Short mmCIF file of the C-alpha atoms (twelve columns), coordinates in Angstrom:
data_MODEL
# 
_entry.id   MODEL 
# 
loop_
_atom_site.group_PDB 
_atom_site.id 
_atom_site.type_symbol 
_atom_site.label_atom_id 
_atom_site.label_alt_id 
_atom_site.label_comp_id 
_atom_site.label_asym_id 
_atom_site.label_seq_id 
_atom_site.Cartn_x 
_atom_site.Cartn_y 
_atom_site.Cartn_z 
_atom_site.pdbx_PDB_model_num 
ATOM 1   C CA . MET A 1   0.039  -0.405 -0.069  1 
ATOM 2   C CA . VAL A 2   2.601  2.338  0.612   1 
ATOM 3   C CA . ARG A 3   4.899  1.165  -2.016  1 
ATOM 4   C CA . ALA A 4   1.930  2.122  -4.252  1 
ATOM 5   C CA . LYS A 5   1.791  5.652  -2.860  1 
ATOM 6   C CA . TYR A 6   4.908  6.775  -3.626  1 
ATOM 7   C CA . GLN A 7   5.406  4.734  -6.375  1 
ATOM 8   C CA . GLY A 8   5.994  8.225  -8.234  1 
ATOM 9   C CA . VAL A 9   8.715  8.402  -6.573  1 
ATOM 10  C CA . LEU A 10  10.445 5.578  -7.278  1 
ATOM 11  C CA . ASP A 11  9.573  5.663  -11.194 1 
ATOM 12  C CA . LEU A 12  11.151 9.421  -10.628 1 
ATOM 13  C CA . GLY A 13  14.628 7.848  -9.506  1 
ATOM 14  C CA . GLU A 14  14.850 5.670  -12.607 1 
ATOM 15  C CA . LYS A 15  14.039 8.135  -14.626 1 
ATOM 16  C CA . LEU A 16  17.174 10.273 -12.703 1 
ATOM 17  C CA . ASN A 17  18.697 6.984  -12.460 1 
ATOM 18  C CA . ILE A 18  19.485 6.899  -8.953  1 
ATOM 19  C CA . GLN A 19  22.681 4.161  -8.835  1 
ATOM 20  C CA . ASN A 20  22.961 1.535  -5.842  1 
ATOM 21  C CA . GLY A 21  19.136 2.315  -5.270  1 
ATOM 22  C CA . ASP A 22  17.342 0.104  -2.432  1 
ATOM 23  C CA . VAL A 23  13.987 0.077  -1.941  1 
ATOM 24  C CA . SER A 24  12.038 -2.262 0.981   1 
ATOM 25  C CA . GLU A 25  9.060  -1.624 3.312   1 
ATOM 26  C CA . ASP A 26  9.408  -2.564 7.436   1 
ATOM 27  C CA . ASN A 27  6.063  -2.357 9.349   1 
ATOM 28  C CA . GLY A 28  4.223  -0.024 7.048   1 
ATOM 29  C CA . VAL A 29  7.345  1.889  6.386   1 
ATOM 30  C CA . LEU A 30  9.278  2.419  2.741   1 
ATOM 31  C CA . LYS A 31  12.414 2.594  3.147   1 
ATOM 32  C CA . VAL A 32  14.426 4.465  0.460   1 
ATOM 33  C CA . LYS A 33  18.297 4.594  -0.534  1 
ATOM 34  C CA . GLY A 34  20.495 5.129  -3.740  1 
ATOM 35  C CA . THR A 35  23.575 8.243  -4.722  1 
ATOM 36  C CA . ALA A 36  21.775 10.814 -7.080  1 
ATOM 37  C CA . ALA A 37  23.920 12.327 -9.901  1 
ATOM 38  C CA . THR A 38  23.733 16.049 -8.523  1 
ATOM 39  C CA . GLN A 39  21.840 17.985 -5.094  1 
ATOM 40  C CA . TYR A 40  19.215 19.167 -7.909  1 
ATOM 41  C CA . ASP A 41  18.435 15.896 -8.854  1 
ATOM 42  C CA . LYS A 42  18.587 15.287 -4.851  1 
ATOM 43  C CA . ASN A 43  15.911 18.474 -4.209  1 
ATOM 44  C CA . LEU A 44  13.908 16.808 -7.122  1 
ATOM 45  C CA . ILE A 45  13.416 13.384 -5.442  1 
ATOM 46  C CA . TRP A 46  12.302 15.087 -2.456  1 
ATOM 47  C CA . ASP A 47  10.137 17.389 -4.130  1 
ATOM 48  C CA . LYS A 48  8.460  14.002 -5.509  1 
ATOM 49  C CA . ILE A 49  8.419  12.574 -2.093  1 
ATOM 50  C CA . LYS A 50  6.459  15.593 -0.434  1 
ATOM 51  C CA . GLU A 51  4.595  16.026 -2.958  1 
ATOM 52  C CA . ALA A 52  2.983  12.247 -2.284  1 
ATOM 53  C CA . GLY A 53  3.173  12.914 1.929   1 
ATOM 54  C CA . GLY A 54  3.048  16.029 2.534   1 
ATOM 55  C CA . ASP A 55  6.220  17.661 4.196   1 
ATOM 56  C CA . ASN A 56  6.854  15.083 6.999   1 
ATOM 57  C CA . PRO A 57  6.025  12.387 6.134   1 
ATOM 58  C CA . ALA A 58  5.688  9.219  8.722   1 
ATOM 59  C CA . ASP A 59  5.704  6.540  6.468   1 
ATOM 60  C CA . ILE A 60  8.538  6.570  4.315   1 
ATOM 61  C CA . MET A 61  12.207 7.264  5.082   1 
ATOM 62  C CA . ALA A 62  14.823 8.178  2.222   1 
ATOM 63  C CA . ASP A 63  19.002 8.654  2.124   1 
ATOM 64  C CA . ILE A 64  19.972 10.373 -0.736  1 
ATOM 65  C CA . LYS A 65  23.349 10.159 -0.943  1 
ATOM 66  C CA . VAL A 66  25.174 13.449 -3.827  1 
ATOM 67  C CA . ALA A 67  27.921 11.672 -6.519  1 
ATOM 68  C CA . ASP A 68  28.790 14.674 -7.402  1 
ATOM 69  C CA . GLU A 69  28.487 17.734 -4.784  1 
ATOM 70  C CA . SER A 70  30.930 20.303 -6.759  1 
ATOM 71  C CA . VAL A 71  28.350 21.766 -8.698  1 
ATOM 72  C CA . TYR A 72  24.307 21.871 -8.654  1 
ATOM 73  C CA . ALA A 73  23.367 20.389 -11.715 1 
ATOM 74  C CA . ARG A 74  24.536 19.740 -14.988 1 
ATOM 75  C CA . HIS A 75  22.976 20.753 -17.687 1 
ATOM 76  C CA . THR A 76  22.885 19.957 -21.243 1 
ATOM 77  C CA . VAL A 77  21.622 23.126 -23.304 1 
ATOM 78  C CA . SER A 78  18.781 22.396 -26.069 1 
ATOM 79  C CA . SER A 79  17.478 24.861 -28.455 1 
ATOM 80  C CA . GLY A 80  16.480 28.173 -27.467 1 
ATOM 81  C CA . GLU A 81  17.368 28.016 -24.496 1 
ATOM 82  C CA . THR A 82  19.105 30.831 -22.791 1 
ATOM 83  C CA . LEU A 83  21.237 31.217 -20.087 1 
ATOM 84  C CA . GLY A 84  18.829 33.305 -18.291 1 
ATOM 85  C CA . LYS A 85  16.000 30.663 -19.377 1 
ATOM 86  C CA . ILE A 86  18.257 27.644 -17.728 1 
ATOM 87  C CA . ALA A 87  18.331 29.980 -14.237 1 
ATOM 88  C CA . LYS A 88  15.151 30.496 -14.204 1 
ATOM 89  C CA . HIS A 89  14.915 27.197 -14.204 1 
ATOM 90  C CA . TYR A 90  17.307 25.701 -11.413 1 
ATOM 91  C CA . TYR A 91  17.255 29.211 -8.995  1 
ATOM 92  C CA . GLY A 92  13.653 30.564 -9.944  1 
ATOM 93  C CA . ASP A 93  15.791 33.512 -10.683 1 
ATOM 94  C CA . ALA A 94  17.079 34.572 -14.065 1 
ATOM 95  C CA . MET A 95  18.970 36.749 -13.204 1 
ATOM 96  C CA . LYS A 96  21.360 33.743 -11.772 1 
ATOM 97  C CA . TYR A 97  22.749 33.530 -15.224 1 
ATOM 98  C CA . LYS A 98  25.876 35.531 -14.742 1 
ATOM 99  C CA . GLU A 99  26.646 32.781 -12.078 1 
ATOM 100 C CA . ILE A 100 26.180 29.831 -14.442 1 
ATOM 101 C CA . PHE A 101 27.941 32.164 -17.128 1 
ATOM 102 C CA . ALA A 102 30.974 33.042 -14.663 1 
ATOM 103 C CA . ALA A 103 31.173 28.763 -13.963 1 
ATOM 104 C CA . ASN A 104 30.921 28.271 -17.553 1 
ATOM 105 C CA . SER A 105 33.886 31.099 -18.309 1 
ATOM 106 C CA . ASP A 106 36.116 27.791 -20.053 1 
ATOM 107 C CA . ILE A 107 33.809 27.259 -22.722 1 
ATOM 108 C CA . LEU A 108 31.505 30.619 -22.766 1 
ATOM 109 C CA . LYS A 109 33.106 33.550 -23.818 1 
ATOM 110 C CA . ASN A 110 29.453 36.067 -24.107 1 
ATOM 111 C CA . PRO A 111 26.685 34.805 -22.116 1 
ATOM 112 C CA . ASP A 112 24.628 35.730 -25.012 1 
ATOM 113 C CA . MET A 113 26.037 32.705 -26.922 1 
ATOM 114 C CA . ILE A 114 25.370 29.397 -26.114 1 
ATOM 115 C CA . HIS A 115 24.723 25.836 -28.297 1 
ATOM 116 C CA . PRO A 116 22.335 23.203 -28.000 1 
ATOM 117 C CA . ASP A 117 24.547 19.738 -26.747 1 
ATOM 118 C CA . GLN A 118 27.106 22.413 -24.467 1 
ATOM 119 C CA . GLU A 119 26.817 20.849 -21.451 1 
ATOM 120 C CA . LEU A 120 27.221 23.595 -18.556 1 
ATOM 121 C CA . ILE A 121 28.069 23.112 -15.039 1 
ATOM 122 C CA . ILE A 122 24.888 24.424 -12.780 1 
ATOM 123 C CA . PRO A 123 27.047 25.677 -10.117 1 
ATOM 124 C CA . ASN A 124 26.039 25.279 -5.907  1 
ATOM 125 C CA . LEU A 125 24.820 28.652 -4.584  1 
# 
């Protein structure tokens, strides 16, 4: 029953390719373990848990580690994106594009010139 409640969390974990994943149920509590690639992915998992169980769910215990703590996320640029749109997506603030630009100054020379398929570092702020 509790597994069905959190099936969306488990599905997201598969989509995000959570490593070392383990799911078990004990006395009505779902226990979830794994390693997310980045903090952003970990946050997505926690948001999904809260969506299903509320802000402080008692029927799930999650131990999600982060493989690469040096960055908040890694982002592959899609056609039509701008640094402002990317910053809005990750931080909720388009003006944080400056931080993304600075973190990628080795591959970006102009904040208005990004190209599809470039992999950008989204820094921890």
